[in-house]
C-alpha positions in Angstrom: -4.3 7.1 9.2 -6.4 8.8 11.7 -9.7 7.4 10.5 -8.9 3.9 9.2 -10.9 1.1 11.2 -13.0 3.4 13.3 -16.5 2.2 13.5 -17.7 6.0 13.2 -15.8 8.8 12.2 -16.9 12.2 13.8 -17.6 15.3 11.6 -14.9 16.8 13.7 -12.4 14.3 12.5 -13.8 14.3 8.7 -12.9 18.4 9.5 -9.0 17.5 10.9 -8.6 14.5 8.4 -9.9 14.8 5.4 -10.1 11.8 3.0 -7.7 12.4 0.3 -8.0 9.6 -3.1 -4.9 8.9 -5.5 -6.6 7.9 -8.6 -5.5 5.0 -10.9 -7.8 4.2 -13.3 -11.1 5.1 -14.5 -13.8 2.5 -14.8 -17.0 3.4 -15.2 -18.1 7.4 -15.9 -21.7 8.3 -16.2 -23.1 4.7 -16.4 -20.6 3.9 -19.1 -18.4 0.8 -18.5 -15.1 1.5 -19.5 -13.4 -1.7 -18.5 -12.9 -2.8 -22.3 -11.4 0.3 -23.5 -7.7 0.3 -23.8 -5.8 1.5 -20.9 -4.6 4.7 -22.8 -8.1 5.8 -23.3 -9.1 5.1 -19.6 -6.2 7.4 -18.6 -7.2 10.1 -20.6 -10.6 10.1 -19.7 -9.3 9.7 -15.7 -7.0 12.7 -16.5 -10.1 14.8 -18.0 -12.3 13.7 -15.2 -10.0 14.4 -12.4 -9.4 17.9 -13.6 -12.8 18.5 -12.6 -12.2 17.3 -9.2 -10.9 19.7 -6.0 -6.9 19.2 -6.0 -6.7 19.3 -2.3 -8.9 16.1 -2.2 -7.8 14.1 -5.3 -5.1 13.6 -7.6 -3.7 11.3 -10.5 -1.0 8.8 -10.2 2.0 10.0 -11.6 3.8 8.3 -14.7 7.4 7.2 -14.1 9.7 8.4 -16.7 12.3 6.0 -17.8 14.4 5.3 -20.3 16.1 1.7 -19.5 15.5 -0.7 -17.0 18.5 -0.3 -15.1 16.7 3.5 -14.1 13.3 1.7 -13.7 15.2 -0.5 -11.1 16.8 2.1 -9.4 13.5 4.2 -8.9 11.7 0.8 -7.7 14.3 0.2 -4.9 14.5 4.0 -3.5 11.1 5.5 -4.5 10.7 9.2 -3.9 8.1 8.7 -0.9 8.4 5.8 1.8 5.0 4.8 1.2 5.2 3.6 -2.4 5.4 -0.2 -2.3 6.9 -0.5 -6.0 5.7 0.5 -9.7 2.9 -0.9 -11.7 3.8 -1.3 -15.1 0.6 -1.4 -17.7 0.7 -1.8 -21.2 -1.3 0.9 -23.1 -3.4 -1.2 -25.0 -4.6 -3.2 -22.2 -8.5 -3.2 -21.0 -9.2 -3.6 -17.4 -9.4 -7.3 -15.8 -10.4 -7.9 -12.3 -8.1 -10.0 -10.0 -4.5 -10.4 -10.9 -4.2 -10.9 -14.4 -0.8 -12.1 -15.7 0.4 -10.4 -18.9 -0.7 -6.8 -19.3 0.2 -5.5 -16.1 3.3 -6.1 -13.7 3.3 -5.1 -10.2 6.9 -4.5 -9.4 7.6 -4.6 -5.7 10.3 -2.9 -3.8 12.3 -5.2 -1.9 11.3 -5.7 1.9 13.2 -4.1 4.5 14.7 -6.6 7.0 15.7 -6.5 10.7 17.2 -8.8 13.1 14.7 -8.9 15.9 14.0 -10.9 19.2 10.7 -12.4 20.1 10.0 -10.8 23.5 6.8 -11.8 24.3 4.0 -14.1 23.1 0.3 -13.6 24.1 -2.6 -15.2 23.9 -4.6 -14.0 20.8 -8.4 -13.1 20.6 -11.6 -14.9 19.3 -10.8 -18.4 18.0 -7.1 -17.7 18.8 -7.4 -17.2 22.1 -6.4 -20.9 23.1 -3.1 -19.8 20.9 -0.2 -17.7 21.6 -0.5 -15.7 18.5 0.3 -12.2 19.6 3.8 -11.3 19.3 6.2 -8.5 20.3 9.5 -8.0 18.6 12.5 -6.1 20.0 16.1 -4.9 18.7 19.1 -4.2 20.9 20.3 -1.0 21.3 22.8 1.1 23.1 26.7 1.2 23.7 28.7 -2.0 24.5 28.4 -3.0 28.0 24.9 -1.0 28.0 22.8 -2.8 25.7 19.1 -2.8 26.0 16.1 -4.5 24.7 13.8 -2.2 23.3 10.0 -3.4 21.7 9.7 -2.3 18.2 7.1 -4.1 16.6 4.1 -6.2 17.2 2.8 -9.2 14.9 -0.7 -10.7 15.0 -1.5 -12.4 12.1 0.7 -13.7 9.2 1.0 -17.4 10.9 -1.7 -20.6 10.5 -3.5 -22.0 13.6 -0.8 -25.1 13.2 2.1 -22.7 13.0 
């Protein structure tokens, strides 16, 4: 996270925050296009390829064992790590198709968390949005009854059209 959205990454930053990659699929290796191969074969080749790499910098996406939909639903709702968005279901016989194909793959995201918040501030945006109030700060009430305080908890800069 420390290196994201930076124009330059210094050697010191590279040392302090080395890049790490979780590998999900293998589309090409040694100039060979693997996209038409079934996922089962691509996954096998990916496992062999990742085994040759530095494990402190690369790993494989884990498989999720489940025997019924209820178990999978529970894993989707309560993932082992908070950064996990959901589960990706892929047919073993599916070729890789760019974009968001319907049918052979299904991304089952966890339900979003909700919170009741108060719009505290609206500020003018930047660039083409400088004439709109498009930067928002939200807060929640905290504290004991009679001593409540509105505390800022987040900002939103996008997600609305110019009209909205």
